[in-house]
N, C-alpha and C positions, 0 to 999 in steps of 0.2 A: 683589635686584630681579622683581618677572617675567619671563616670559622675552619678548624682544625680535622683534618681524616680519621675518622679511628684507626684506620687500617696505619698511616704513617705511629702514631702515638703508638700504638700497643705494639709494633713491630721496633721500634724506638723502647720503648721498657725492657722487651724480652733479650735485647739487644743490649743492655745495660743490668740486668737482669734484676729489673728494679718492676716493680706494676703499674700499670697506670689505675687507677678508683673507677669507677664508670657508678652513677650515682642517678638513681630514679625521683622523677620527679614528679608532680601530681600537681600543683599551685604555683602558681608567680614566684611567694615563699619560697619553695624549693629551690626555684632555678637560681634567685638573687642570694640565698644561702648556699648554694654549693659552690656558683661563681666565687662568694666572698672567703671562704672559705680558704678555697683554692688559691687565690690571687693573694691569704693573707702567709701563706707558706710557699708563695714564685711555684705553685705546679702546674701540669695540665692538669684537664679532668674530660670526664665523658657526661654530658648528658641524656640519660633516659628515658623516654617514653614507652612505658609497658601497652599491650594491648587493652591488660584493666584499666590501664589509666586513660586510656584513650574509652574506653567503653563508660564511663564516671563524669567523661566528659560529655556526653551526650552523644557516642559515638563521633566524636568531632575530631581528627588529627589535628588541622589546621592553627587553630588560636592556640593551645598551646610552642606545637611546632615555632609558631612565629614570635611568639614571646618568647621561649627559648633561645631562636636563633637572633633577633635582637638585642638581648641581652649578653649572649656569645660574643657577639660582634664589636661591645663595647668593652668587654674582657679585658684584661690585662698579662693574660694569659691565657696559651692558647687552650680553646675549648672544642669537642667537638659534640655531634649528633649520633643518638643510636637509638632506633626502634627496636626497643626489646621484646622479647614471649611475644612473634606474633606467629597466629596460627591460621591467619585471616586469610588468603591470596589477596582479597581484595582491600585491603590492608596494606601488605605487601608492597603492592601496585602502585601506594601514594607516596612511599618513602623518598623517591627521587625529587618530585616535585617541592614536596616538603621538604626538603635543606635535610637531610638524611645522610649521614654517610656512609652507615653503616646498619644493616640489621641482622638480629638475630630471629632465625625460622625454627621456630618448636614444634618438631612433626615426633617430638620422644612417647609420648603417649601413644604408639605407635606400634602396631610388631616390627621388627627389625627389617624387612623389604621393603613394606611400607613406608617406613620413616625415611629409609633411605632411597624409594623413589622419590618421593616427592620432596626431600630435602635436594634430589640433583636438581630436579627443576627447578626450584625455586634459586636457587645457586647458581644457576645459568642464565636464568632470568636475571639474576641481581649484578652478577659480572657484564653482563651485556647495559647493562645501565653506570655501568661504573661504580657500582657498591661492591663494601667489604662484609663477607658474611659467616656469622658463627651459627653453629647449628648445637645440637647438646645430644648427650648419650648416656646413657644409664646402665642399667645390668641387661646383662642378657636373659632374653623377656622369652615367657611361655615354657620354665620349665614344669613337665608333670601335668602338663594341660594349661596352668596358669595364666593369669593376662602379664603382660611386662608390667616391672614394678616402675612407676613413675621414677625420672630419673634423681631428684632428692626424696623421697621417701626412705621411712627410717631401713638400713640396712643395703638398698641401692647401690652399687659399685661398678665400675666402667673399667669393663679387660680391655687388656691393654693391646692385645689382638686383634677385634672384634673393632676397635675404637682405629686401630693404624686400614683397617681394611675399608672402614666408615669413609677416613678424612680419603683415602685411594678414590674409592667411588665416586665418593658425593662431590667432592674439589669444593668444600668450606676452606673456608682461610681463619677459620680457629674453632677450639671444641672446647665447648665447655664439660666437666667430668664429674660427675660423682664420686666425690673421694670422704665422705661422711656430712656437708651439710645441709643444710634443709632448709628451707625460705620462711619468711614470716618466722623464724623463731623470736622471741622476749626477750629470753636466756641466753651468754657467751657462753654455751658448754658444749660445744660442739667439737670432737677428741676426730682433729682427720684420719685421717691414714694415708703417711708419706711414704712409706714404702712402696704404694701402689701409683702415686705421683712419681716419683722417681720411676717406676716401669714405664710410665706414660709418657714422660717428658721424653726418655730413652728411644721409648718404640712411633712416636709422633715427630714427625717436621713443620707442628703449625704450632703458634699459640694456646695455651692451656689457659681458658677460663675458669674462674670459681663465682658460681652460684650459694644467696643465701649466708651470703658470710658476717651478716649482721650477729648472727648467732655465733662466731667465732671468735676466739681468746686473741688478744694482741702478739702471744706467744705464736700462735701455731697459725695467724695469716702471716706473719716475720718470716715460720719455719715453711711456710706454705710458696710464697713466694722467692725465695733461696731454693727452692726445691722446682722454679717453671714455670710457676703459676705469673701469666702477664698482664691480666685483668680483671677485675674483684671486684663483684656487683654488690653494692649497696644499697637497700631502700629501707627494710624495718629502722634499723636504725635511725632514720633522722627521722621518720614518724617517733619514735618512743622520745627521744629528744624535744619536741617539738609540742610532744604532746604535753609531755609532764611539765614543759617551762609556761605549757599556758593553761593548766592545772593547776599551779602555784601560784601562778601571776592573782586567777580569776579568783583564788582562796583569798586569798591576802587584799584584795578587792573587788567583793561583790558585788559592790557599784557599778563595776567600772561597763560600760552598756558600748563602747566604739572600740569598735574590732582591731583598730590600727594599735592600738598600745598594747592589745596581748601575744598578734600574730609577729609585730615586732621584736616580740620576747622568745616569740617560738622562735623566728627567721634567725636568730643571734645564735641560740643552743642549739641549729640545724648545721649553721656555720663551724663553729665550733668542735661540733661530731666531725663534718668533713676535713678540716684541720687534722685532728689528731687521725684522724684511719689514714690521711694521707699521709703523714709524718712514718707512721707504723709501717707501709707500705715502703717506704725508703725512695717516691717517688722524686 
């Protein structure tokens, strides 16, 4: 089917008090696994390409984007393409032509006013191209002369009043909030601040996004969706599944040299992880 629009999937999920799962892809095996997992549970899904993934692919966006788009168009479930954690304005401006319906513009490393100005400019450009835009806001930065906390540093939390002003002044369509998750976690031990999430949901009129969800236990994820999270980003969990399956296969078959043998096992493991997490979210 034709590529879906991320904004439509997130809006529908928010209206149904569920969340759409968004998985970061690096290889073609990631693409195929995410789609296969989503198809197995008949759920829509978002394929995300991060700026870091583009750097890994020699700085070229189109090869992975075109492969993802081709696979998505042949899927039996709605699949959208999202450009994730973009800091480069040059990369941002490649999004629309490459088939993406949405971007996450990441200026959260900057002090509040600079983040706001950069995000406002990105939002104006994105909307002129018909793109849905997500941004990120972590803690109130610069206390006692210290630099702002990264949005997913330990202890970083999004302030509801600041978030309300940021969304109104930036014009973004969704906001990723810091409520206790952290990127690249390899253990599922994150404890979310559900009271803060409740206040953020009440304060904001746009869908909320949870980043760093690989480290969040199933019960916490389900509670976050019930509390207002409408898009859940997952990356590391796929890499854990793939790497673990490949290691196990190679340990059992040390003579193996055909990459298809172990990549197919890794792809299957990722697809299982995708299906399980989508069920947790109730999509």
